[in-house]
ROKOLSE-214455 format. One line per 3 residues: number of its first residue (from 1); their letters; for each residue x, y, z of C-alpha. Coordinates in pm, 1 decimal, decimal comma, m for minus. Last residue first. Example, Ala and Ser with C-alpha at 12.3 -4.5 7.8 and 13.67 -1.06 7.14 Angstrom:
2
2	sa	1367,0 m106,0 714,0 | 1230,0 m450,0 780,0
This chain:
492
492	pvc	m6549,1 3067,7 m1546,5 | m6277,3 3042,0 m1439,6 | m6023,8 3172,1 m1180,2
489	hly	m6187,1 3027,6 m866,5 | m5904,8 2819,4 m748,5 | m5627,6 2987,4 m946,7
486	qev	m5454,0 3238,7 m741,0 | m5565,0 3137,9 m394,4 | m5490,8 2775,3 m466,8
483	dwn	m5171,9 2832,3 m640,5 | m5048,9 3079,6 m368,0 | m5116,2 2819,1 m94,4
480	tve	m4878,7 2582,0 m277,8 | m4892,3 2298,8 m522,1 | m4548,4 2134,8 m559,4
477	rlf	m4398,3 1977,7 m863,0 | m4229,2 2284,1 m987,9 | m4065,7 2324,5 m630,9
474	rtw	m3951,7 1957,6 m639,2 | m3789,3 2017,0 m993,0 | m3603,5 2312,6 m858,4
471	edq	m3473,6 2120,3 m557,6 | m3387,9 1832,9 m790,3 | m3198,8 2052,7 m1029,5
468	kye	m3016,1 2170,3 m698,3 | m2906,7 1839,4 m597,6 | m2799,2 1726,2 m944,8
465	dfv	m2581,9 2054,3 m990,5 | m2418,3 1993,9 m674,6 | m2340,7 1646,8 m784,5
462	eyl	m2222,7 1746,2 m1104,3 | m2011,2 2024,2 m968,6 | m1859,7 1792,3 m702,2
459	rgp	m1766,2 1541,2 m972,9 | m1404,6 1641,4 m974,6 | m1371,3 2003,2 m859,4
456	las	m1634,4 2235,5 m748,7 | m1430,2 2566,0 m729,7 | m1328,6 2507,9 m1084,7
453	riv	m1695,5 2563,6 m1173,8 | m1638,3 2928,0 m1070,0 | m1360,2 2940,3 m1353,0
450	ede	m1558,6 2730,8 m1602,8 | m1871,9 2954,2 m1599,5 | m2129,1 2816,5 m1808,5
447	kla	m2295,7 2578,7 m1596,8 | m2280,1 2826,4 m1295,3 | m2496,4 3068,8 m1521,1
444	dla	m2739,3 2790,7 m1609,8 | m2772,4 2723,6 m1225,0 | m2856,3 3092,8 m1167,3
441	drl	m3112,6 3083,8 m1427,5 | m3274,7 2795,5 m1271,0 | m3251,2 2941,2 m915,5
438	nlp	m3465,1 3270,8 m999,9 | m3360,3 3630,8 m1041,1 | m3023,7 3583,6 m1199,6
435	iln	m2807,9 3908,3 m1167,8 | m2923,0 4211,0 m1351,8 | m2746,8 4427,3 m1614,7
432	veg	m2925,7 4764,4 m1656,4 | m3092,6 4934,8 m1939,0 | m3414,1 5149,3 m1831,6
429	gsq	m3771,3 5036,8 m1817,2 | m3885,7 5230,0 m1524,4 | m3842,9 4922,7 m1287,0
426	wve	m3507,5 4868,9 m1405,3 | m3393,5 5214,8 m1336,9 | m3548,1 5208,9 m980,8
423	tvn	m3386,8 4890,3 m882,8 | m3059,3 4989,4 m1034,9 | m3039,3 5303,1 m815,1
420	rse	m2790,8 5489,0 m1014,4 | m2426,3 5542,7 m936,0 | m2268,3 5243,9 m1098,8
417	pag	m1904,7 5211,7 m1056,0 | m1698,9 5246,2 m1363,2 | m1539,5 4951,2 m1515,1
414	pdi	m1435,5 4613,9 m1350,8 | m1106,5 4603,9 m1548,1 | m978,6 4252,2 m1539,1
411	knr	m609,4 4238,5 m1499,8 | m581,2 3869,7 m1618,6 | m403,6 3709,4 m1347,3
408	igd	m570,4 3933,7 m1067,5 | m943,3 3904,6 m1208,5 | m889,5 3529,2 m1247,0
405	dma	m756,9 3496,9 m906,8 | m1033,6 3684,3 m758,4 | m1299,9 3454,6 m926,4
402	kll	m1140,0 3149,7 m809,0 | m1101,6 3297,8 m454,7 | m1473,8 3390,4 m467,9
399	agc	m1572,3 3030,0 m548,8 | m1360,7 2904,5 m244,8 | m1530,3 3176,9 m34,9
396	flh	m1876,9 3050,2 m146,6 | m1810,2 2669,2 m100,2 | m1664,0 2734,9 265,9
393	pnv	m1960,1 2972,2 325,0 | m2243,1 2708,3 241,0 | m2507,4 2993,3 202,3
390	msd	m2844,6 2958,4 379,0 | m2783,8 3299,4 540,0 | m2808,5 3490,9 221,7
387	var	m2538,2 3585,9 m31,4 | m2594,0 3830,1 m329,9 | m2431,4 4113,5 m127,2
384	fef	m2067,2 4093,1 m172,4 | m1937,7 4364,4 21,5 | m1601,1 4531,0 m70,7
381	rdp	m1331,0 4646,0 159,5 | m1092,5 4927,5 294,4 | m1269,1 5234,8 158,5
378	ssi	m1598,9 5124,3 315,6 | m1913,3 4982,6 176,6 | m1778,2 4944,4 m161,2
375	rvt	m2083,0 4732,7 m288,3 | m2094,0 4436,2 m505,6 | m2446,9 4326,0 m586,1
372	csr	m2555,8 4679,5 m660,5 | m2884,6 4803,0 m538,6 | m2719,4 4901,6 m204,2
369	nql	m2484,4 5153,3 m360,5 | m2229,7 5281,9 m91,2 | m1982,2 5304,8 m404,9
366	gwn	m2091,2 5086,4 m686,2 | m2055,2 4750,7 m825,5 | m2253,1 4572,0 m1106,1
363	agi	m2479,4 4283,9 m1170,1 | m2763,1 4479,3 m1040,1 | m3038,0 4296,7 m828,9
360	paw	m2935,4 4377,9 m462,3 | m3141,2 4337,9 m149,8 | m3242,5 4612,8 70,3
357	lgy	m3617,0 4567,8 71,7 | m3692,7 4767,5 m259,6 | m3781,1 4481,9 m479,0
354	dnf	m3913,2 4168,7 m315,8 | m3787,1 3985,9 m611,8 | m3438,4 3960,0 m485,0
351	rry	m3518,4 3801,9 m156,4 | m3784,0 3557,3 m319,8 | m3472,1 3430,0 m517,3
348	snv	m3307,9 3278,9 m203,4 | m3623,8 3053,1 m145,8 | m3534,4 2848,3 m435,3
345	tsa	m3205,8 2779,9 m297,3 | m2849,7 2862,6 m351,4 | m2802,9 3238,2 m319,7
342	gic	m2426,7 3249,2 m257,4 | m2338,7 2971,1 m505,0 | m2572,9 3066,7 m766,0
339	tla	m2476,9 3434,7 m715,4 | m2120,7 3358,4 m780,4 | m2228,7 3204,4 m1112,5
336	nih	m2396,7 3545,5 m1192,4 | m2117,8 3750,7 m1054,8 | m1818,1 3591,9 m1260,5
333	kls	m1683,2 3898,6 m1437,5 | m1805,3 4103,2 m1156,2 | m1595,4 3942,3 m885,8
330	ggl	m1288,7 3908,0 m1130,5 | m1313,8 4271,9 m1196,0 | m1354,4 4350,7 m832,9
327	vhh	m1029,4 4178,1 m767,2 | m863,0 4368,5 m1057,1 | m991,3 4700,6 m910,5
324	gle	m846,1 4600,8 m572,1 | m499,3 4546,4 m747,1 | m518,5 4903,6 m887,0
321	tpl	m613,2 5010,1 m542,4 | m965,5 5082,2 m444,5 | m1176,3 5380,1 m517,8
318	wgg	m1324,0 5531,6 m197,4 | m1109,1 5840,4 m156,0 | m780,0 5879,1 m7,2
315	etn	m403,9 5800,9 m83,1 | m439,1 5488,8 142,0 | m627,8 5298,8 m143,7
312	efe	m760,0 5011,0 31,9 | m757,8 4654,4 m154,5 | m393,7 4570,6 m48,6
309	nvg	m452,9 4590,5 315,0 | m113,2 4557,1 461,2 | m30,4 4342,9 757,4
306	gks	m166,3 4360,0 1102,7 | m377,0 4090,5 1293,1 | m515,3 3769,9 1180,0
303	ymw	m735,9 3608,9 1457,3 | m644,7 3337,1 1705,9 | m914,6 3216,4 1938,7
300	nee	m975,9 2874,0 1799,5 | m605,0 2844,6 1757,4 | m585,7 2833,0 2149,4
297	mgp	m717,9 2462,1 2146,4 | m1015,8 2427,2 2363,8 | m1169,2 2557,8 2671,4
294	leg	m915,7 2826,0 2711,4 | m790,0 2848,9 3077,9 | m897,3 3160,3 3255,1
291	pvi	m1111,1 3444,9 3098,7 | m1257,6 3462,0 2766,1 | m1223,4 3715,4 2504,4
288	dqv	m837,6 3763,3 2510,3 | m775,8 3749,6 2132,7 | m489,6 3506,3 2041,0
285	qre	m280,7 3641,8 1756,5 | m213,1 3523,8 1410,5 | 16,3 3732,9 1203,2
282	ggt	12,7 3999,4 931,1 | 153,2 4013,2 585,3 | m41,7 4055,8 276,8
279	wis	m405,7 4134,6 265,0 | m711,0 4120,4 39,9 | m1038,2 4255,6 179,8
276	cnh	m1405,9 4117,9 176,8 | m1726,3 4182,5 344,7 | m1954,9 3898,9 280,6
273	hcg	m2311,2 3973,8 314,7 | m2529,4 3720,0 475,2 | m2898,7 3809,9 402,9
270	naa	m3190,5 3703,8 592,6 | m3463,2 3880,6 398,6 | m3648,2 4218,1 493,2
267	ygm	m3998,4 4210,9 513,7 | m4280,1 4226,0 266,3 | m4249,2 3861,9 197,9
264	fpk	m4178,4 3646,8 492,3 | m3960,9 3342,9 542,2 | m3697,5 3471,3 307,7
261	amf	m3344,8 3342,0 329,9 | m3397,7 3052,2 562,7 | m3176,5 3102,6 884,4
258	cai	m3438,0 3038,0 1131,4 | m3335,8 2967,1 1480,7 | m3694,4 2821,1 1599,2
255	lgr	m3794,6 2839,3 1966,4 | m3856,3 2608,6 2238,5 | m3596,4 2790,8 2470,7
252	qra	m3338,9 2511,6 2500,0 | m3382,3 2393,7 2135,4 | m3338,5 2751,5 2015,3
249	vea	m3013,4 2795,0 2206,5 | m2885,0 2503,3 2055,5 | m2967,0 2596,3 1700,0
246	ciq	m2823,0 2928,9 1765,7 | m2502,0 2780,4 1872,8 | m2473,2 2550,1 1564,8
243	ryt	m2546,3 2833,7 1335,4 | m2255,5 3024,8 1508,7 | m2007,5 2721,5 1473,0
240	tmr	m2080,4 2720,0 1103,7 | m2032,5 3083,7 1069,3 | m1707,4 3030,3 1284,2
237	dct	m1563,3 2759,4 1044,9 | m1633,5 3007,1 759,1 | m1427,3 3276,9 931,1
234	pla	m1163,2 3030,5 1020,7 | m1124,4 2933,6 669,9 | m1139,6 3295,7 503,4
231	ddf	m889,6 3491,6 702,3 | m1061,7 3692,2 984,3 | m1351,2 3936,9 1044,9
228	qyn	m1456,2 3978,0 1418,0 | m1798,0 3866,3 1503,5 | m2156,3 4007,0 1403,2
225	lei	m2471,5 3933,0 1564,1 | m2796,3 4026,6 1360,4 | m3150,0 3969,4 1501,1
222	qgp	m3459,3 3916,3 1311,7 | m3761,3 3827,8 1525,4 | m4018,2 3979,0 1285,6
219	ade	m3815,0 4153,0 997,5 | m3639,7 4476,8 963,2 | m3351,6 4441,2 1213,4
216	cdg	m3253,1 4410,9 1574,2 | m2881,6 4482,5 1652,3 | m2547,5 4337,6 1717,0
213	qim	m2186,3 4416,1 1771,5 | m1827,6 4270,4 1809,5 | m1835,4 3923,8 1899,6
210	dlg	m1470,9 3755,2 1895,2 | m1608,5 3412,0 1822,4 | m1346,1 3145,8 1985,7
207	mar	m1600,8 2872,5 2122,0 | m1645,3 3049,3 2462,2 | m1711,8 3371,8 2301,3
204	ayd	m1985,6 3209,4 2082,5 | m2153,6 3062,6 2397,1 | m2149,6 3401,4 2581,2
201	svq	m2294,9 3569,8 2262,1 | m2563,4 3325,7 2185,6 | m2661,2 3358,9 2559,2
198	mwi	m2660,0 3736,2 2529,8 | m2882,3 3724,8 2216,4 | m3158,5 3514,0 2390,1
195	dra	m3165,6 3685,9 2730,2 | m3177,4 4027,6 2556,6 | m3463,6 3964,8 2313,5
192	sef	m3693,0 4246,1 2460,8 | m3363,4 4443,9 2490,9 | m3322,4 4431,4 2112,9
189	qgi	m3689,5 4559,0 2066,7 | m3644,8 4846,7 2318,5 | m3294,8 4924,1 2139,3
186	hya	m3466,3 4995,3 1803,9 | m3225,5 4917,4 1531,3 | m3464,6 4791,8 1288,7
183	lpe	m3845,7 4753,3 1395,3 | m3985,2 4442,2 1266,8 | m4135,8 4342,1 1612,1
180	tvg	m3940,4 4109,4 1819,2 | m3973,9 3724,2 1922,4 | m4113,2 3671,6 1575,3
177	syp	m4443,2 3484,5 1515,8 | m4454,7 3154,7 1324,3 | m4725,7 2992,4 1113,4
174	rve	m4851,6 3335,2 992,2 | m5207,0 3433,9 1047,4 | m5169,8 3297,1 1413,9
171	gae	m5406,7 3073,4 1574,2 | m5170,2 2857,6 1768,9 | m4822,3 3005,9 1810,8
168	pkl	m4479,4 2875,6 1713,9 | m4194,8 3106,3 1813,5 | m3930,4 3246,7 1585,5
165	wlm	m3595,8 3394,1 1621,5 | m3489,5 3505,5 1265,9 | m3149,9 3530,2 1104,0
162	epe	m2908,3 3777,9 978,2 | m2535,1 3649,5 920,7 | m2315,7 3943,9 853,8
159	lgv	m1980,0 3805,5 759,3 | m1630,0 3948,1 778,1 | m1369,7 3802,8 532,4
156	rlh	m999,9 3820,1 480,1 | m853,1 3695,1 153,5 | m488,7 3640,1 106,9
153	lgn	m182,7 3759,4 m74,5 | 135,3 3558,4 18,2 | 312,7 3588,6 m296,3
150	hte	5,5 3568,6 m529,3 | 53,0 3194,6 m646,4 | 131,4 3057,5 m305,2
147	rfe	m139,5 3247,5 m124,1 | m395,3 3152,1 m371,5 | m283,8 2785,1 m356,7
144	rdf	m317,6 2782,5 20,5 | m669,8 2924,9 12,9 | m780,4 2691,7 m255,1
141	rkl	m629,9 2406,7 m31,5 | m823,5 2498,5 281,6 | m1118,4 2603,9 77,1
138	ngr	m1136,4 2239,5 m80,1 | m1124,5 2074,7 267,5 | m1417,9 2290,1 362,4
135	tdy	m1612,9 2187,9 47,0 | m1544,8 1810,8 90,8 | m1687,2 1670,2 m238,4
132	eyy	m1330,6 1652,5 m365,6 | m1221,5 1404,4 m123,5 | m845,1 1439,3 m84,9
129	qgp	m668,9 1132,7 m197,2 | m618,5 826,4 12,6 | m684,3 568,5 m249,0
126	fnp	m837,7 735,5 m559,4 | m938,1 484,3 m811,0 | m997,5 154,9 m632,0
123	del	m1059,6 304,7 m270,8 | m896,8 94,9 m11,6 | m708,1 387,6 142,1
120	syf	m1048,4 549,4 180,0 | m1090,7 882,0 m4,9 | m1035,9 1178,8 222,6
117	ltc	m1233,9 1422,9 437,1 | m1093,6 1707,1 632,7 | m1243,3 1721,3 997,1
114	fvr	m1360,1 1973,6 1229,8 | m1333,9 1906,5 1605,3 | m1601,1 1927,2 1867,9
111	avr	m1615,6 1875,2 2235,7 | m1872,1 1726,4 2490,3 | m1866,2 1669,7 2876,4
108	kdw	m1887,9 2053,3 2885,5 | m2249,3 2049,4 2763,1 | m2382,3 2399,3 2688,6
105	plq	m2024,7 2539,9 2644,2 | m1924,0 2278,3 2395,0 | m1548,1 2219,8 2437,3
102	vft	m1307,6 2305,3 2137,2 | m1073,5 2114,4 1897,8 | m1004,1 2311,4 1580,0
99	dpd	m635,3 2280,4 1595,1 | m660,4 1909,7 1596,9 | m798,5 1900,3 1240,2
96	pla	m961,7 1552,8 1245,8 | m939,3 1297,8 963,7 | m1278,8 1200,8 826,8
93	ice	m1205,1 916,8 595,8 | m1425,8 788,6 309,4 | m1661,4 492,7 304,9
90	man	m1773,3 317,7 9,0 | m2093,2 382,6 m215,5 | m2326,6 76,2 m227,4
87	adf	m2633,6 274,4 m123,7 | m2607,7 468,6 m429,0 | m2435,0 833,7 m441,8
84	gil	m2496,1 1165,6 m591,3 | m2855,8 1209,7 m451,8 | m3022,9 892,2 m319,4
81	ngk	m3294,3 766,3 m537,3 | m3668,1 837,0 m428,6 | m3774,8 998,6 m737,3
78	fdp	m3795,9 1341,5 m575,0 | m3423,1 1301,8 m485,8 | m3317,1 1110,3 m180,1
75	lvn	m3110,9 1269,3 94,9 | m2805,0 1140,1 289,2 | m2705,8 1504,2 355,9
72	tvg	m2526,0 1538,7 11,2 | m2194,6 1516,2 183,9 | m2291,9 1223,4 391,8
69	gmw	m2266,3 1028,9 45,8 | m1920,3 894,0 107,1 | m2022,7 707,2 434,5
66	tqv	m1811,2 798,9 729,2 | m1506,3 632,5 874,2 | m1335,9 828,1 1152,2
63	gkr	m957,0 933,7 1114,3 | m658,8 703,9 1146,4 | m417,8 896,0 1350,4
60	aqt	m641,7 1138,2 1521,0 | m912,6 875,0 1576,3 | m650,0 646,0 1757,7
57	ewh	m508,1 936,7 1961,7 | m855,1 1047,7 2055,5 | m1007,3 708,4 2165,6
54	rap	m1035,4 814,3 2504,0 | m1252,1 1100,4 2388,4 | m1554,0 867,6 2322,0
51	aak	m1690,9 911,4 1950,9 | m1943,4 1118,4 1794,2 | m2003,0 1111,4 1408,7
48	gmv	m2021,7 1348,8 1121,4 | m2248,1 1616,6 930,4 | m2297,9 1994,7 983,3
45	rgt	m2510,8 2125,2 691,9 | m2352,1 2363,4 460,6 | m2532,2 2265,1 124,6
42	isi	m2222,6 2067,1 m4,7 | m2193,3 1888,9 344,7 | m1961,5 2032,7 608,1
39	yqy	m1755,2 1789,9 835,7 | m1787,5 1691,7 1201,3 | m1603,8 1455,5 1454,9
36	yiy	m1802,4 1529,8 1760,5 | m1614,2 1442,7 2061,4 | m1706,1 1268,2 2380,0
33	dvg	m1593,7 1245,0 2751,4 | m1426,4 1605,9 2797,8 | m1305,2 1670,2 3156,8
30	lad	m1144,8 1991,0 3078,2 | m802,2 1907,7 3186,1 | m800,1 1559,3 3040,5
27	ikk	m934,7 1661,9 2703,2 | m718,0 1961,4 2699,9 | m412,0 1750,2 2757,0
24	rvr	m511,6 1513,9 2481,2 | m584,2 1819,0 2254,1 | m197,2 1933,5 2323,1
21	evl	m75,7 1571,2 2225,3 | m258,2 1581,5 1891,4 | m114,5 1932,8 1822,3
18	ear	228,7 1803,9 1905,1 | 188,8 1502,4 1653,1 | 67,0 1749,8 1397,4
15	gpa	368,6 1967,4 1415,2 | 529,4 1864,5 1063,0 | 260,8 1678,5 842,8
12	dve	261,7 1288,9 902,0 | m114,6 1246,3 900,3 | m161,7 1512,9 632,9
9	chy	95,6 1360,2 400,6 | m54,8 1011,6 488,1 | m394,5 1138,0 361,5
6	dtd	m246,1 1308,9 67,7 | m96,6 985,4 m38,9 | 263,4 920,0 17,9
3	ttm	225,9 588,7 208,1 | 125,1 352,7 m110,2 | m2,7 m7,9 9,3
């Protein structure tokens, strides 16, 4: 059996043995009895297994076996066939990344660790190779390749995950009621949900999220809590952790933590703007956000500090550097396919079609122009706005790196910034470029974009497309309340 596979290179990587030993010391000091070995599906779900912590060294050396089709959420299509994989598909290896080990603050007997996926060593075609359906593992490699190609240049991202806190109530016109009224920035409303957002923030800090601000927003029960921006991979990991925290708080309180893009028409949707900047230099520093001994590996509390923001034009004004223009050029060239990754559900496009409620529709960029999909929200960063809170952040950031790489390599010019309100111009019959306004058009755009498809290597694109085409077909096959209200008495 060969011993020079991707799997063996990871297991034998310099420093890994020391990390594994440090985790053991944390397990013993914290009294952890069980560990979740988790990975990310193609839609952003958290998948995995649990194992007793006494087996840590064995799991860290060999990994945990898990079925290959877990990356498609082990779900069938509308015909009843498993998506992407049949029942006889082999196992793959989930190898833990020791530096992500952290205790769960709501049950301190349990910890979690993120895993990178590999084909099994017995696989007849790709023994021990990286498992290309692993979107988190792909982002790790794409980020490393981007840095190597562009002399240490790297992406730092800050996310704005909007979501709703809903409570089931019998007799309501809507199926669920929000814990707050749709009154953005009202401290009184934010105060009414204080027990919820403070519990989320406490848990988040205990798992390495440096919480920086929060507010009540424009939909029933809508609250946005933000954490410090960082390099792409840890930021995406923290988004996943944030969702898990919200789900746990909801379980404890009999609520629903809703990340669905558009639960209610006529109210703002759950966007997840990605605020992006590109840097050279800097160093990883532990943030002092929890007292005493850290309940996990200190890497969870590390953020990139310092360095040079190569996007920001330090000579003044809001227009970015020449390099920043090329990054924008790549993002704009591939904006339609990126929208498919960032707005990946049928429901995502309700957000764009509820015109005037903060969501973008313009396939262009502008300075403080919220009708544009790419907005310069501050001189030091740009905001990609056609992303919602259902996004798989690892997949999206991997795709964004591919777009940025194309822009830098080919010195793509983004053109002049759009100063008009794109929504108003379009509604009045003017000429504007629009992003896809339904999932089918977005999938067609992704199919035609080789650069963004390269962020879904091997058969990952085919499986993603199969999953999403099935979602579109299910939508077309469903009779909804709208159908009944619109057509029940339409003739004679």
